[in-house]
N, C-alpha and C positions, 0 to 999 in steps of 0.2 A: 369774167365780168369786168367791164371798163367803168371806172368811177372817176368823177371830178370832185376834188376836194378844194373848197374855197375857204381858206383860213389865213388870217393875217399874221398869226404868231408862227414864225418859221420853225421853231422847235416842235410845236404841236403838229404842224403840217407834216414835218419830216417823220415824226413818230407814227402818225396815221399812215402816211405813204409807205414807210418801211414795213409796217405790220401787215397792211393789206397786200403789198407786193409779195411778202413771204408766203401768203396764202394763195398766191398765184394770180392775183388781180392786176390789171393794167390800171395805173393811177396817174392822173394828171393833177397838178397843183397850181392854183392861182392864189396870190396873196392880197388881192383887193377885189372890190366888187365892180370895178370899171367895165371890164369886158366879160364878166362871168356869165351873165344872162345870155349874151350872144354865143359864147363858146358852148354853153350847155345845150343850146338849141341847134348848133350847126354840126357838132361832133356827135357820133352815135354812142352816147353814154347810157349805161344801164341804170345809174343812180348818181345823185349829187349829195355830197356832205357839205353843208352850208353853215358857216358862222353868221351871226347876226351883226356883230359890231365890226364892220369892215371899213377901210378907207375908200374914198371915192363914191361908192354907192353902198347903202346898207344892205344887209342880208334880206330884209323885207322887200326892198326895191328889186333886188336880184330875183327873189322868189316870184314877184309880180311879173317880171320880164319872162321868166321861164313859163309860168302858167299861161301867159298871154300867147305864147308861141308854140309850146310843146307840153300840153297839159298832162300827158301820160307818164312822163319821166318821174320816178320816185325821188323825192327830196327829203333828206334827213337833216333837220336843224341840229347843230351841235354848238352849244353856246354856254357862256357863264351866267346868262340871265336865267335865274332859277325860280322866279316868282310864278304863282299860278296864273296871274294875268298875262305875263309874257308867254307862257306855254299855251294858254288858250288862244291868244292872238296869233301865235305862230301856226298852230294847227288850223285855225279858222282862216288864215291867210293862204292856205294851200299846202302846207307842209304835210308829208305823210307820216312823219314821226318826229319826236323832239327829245333830245338827250341833253343833259346838263353836265358841264365840266365841273370837277374832274370826272373822268370816265374810264372804264375798262375797255381796252381794245377788243377783247373777246366779245363783250356785249355789243359794241358797235358793229362788229362783223356779223354777229348773229341777227341783229336787227336789220341789217342790210339784206341778208339772205331772206329774212321773213318778208321784207318789202317786195323783193323780187318774186317770191312765191305768190303773194297776193296780187301783185300788179300785172304780171305777165305769165300766167301759168301755161299758156300755149307755147311759150318760147323756152320752157325749162328743159326741153329735150331737142337737141339739134341733130339733123341727119344730113349726111353727104355720102351718097352711095351706100356702102355697107358699114360706114363709120357712124357711130352713135355716141352722143355726148349728153349726159345728164348733168346740167349745170347746177342743180340743187345738191345732188349727192357728190358732185365732182368726180364722176365715173365715166370712163371712156371704154367703148367696146368696138371691135371690128369683127364682123361676121360672127357676132355673139361671144367672142373671146375678149376677156378684160385686158386692157392695156394699162400698165403702170407708168405714169408720167411724173416728172419733176414739176414743181410749180411753174417755172418759166415755160417749160414745154407745153403744159396744160394751157397757160394763158395765150401762148402763140397759136396753138391749135384752135382754141375757142374763137380767137379773133379771125383766123382764116375761115373757119366754118361759118361764122356769122356774116362774112363778106364773100362767100363762095360765088356769088352772082356777079362780082365785079373784080377788075384787076386790082391788086394790092401792090403798092410801091413801098420803098423804104422810108419815105418822108412822112 
């Protein structure tokens, strides 16, 4: 899974990035809302984790940008704003889920998996030749035989399988 994290607190962003990468996800981080909406819509992300209180553009503005261009991408708001009114506004503005800080990384990861199951069930199994990847269970099989992969190997294979129809470069 490829995830964009938009979080201005560099320690929190690094914590999220490290935790999700240990689970085998590819994670990009932005620390302000300036180009976040454009990046979320031009790069093939599976989900966005979005803070609301960002420099340059607020999380709500970024969310509006995303929904105007790429409505189907799941967006998880992760913020310190914990009031009912803020949560309702966030969800009504187009967020798919809303979590309040402080948070547990395990719950954030589980909620992201749940969003992907609901949002794109047809893409939860990838096939290239006799290679099959179940992205929900994180299982890989070739010719019916299970393949045990380390998190980075899994992330790389998932990326390659998702982009099997086009050349992939190092950049």
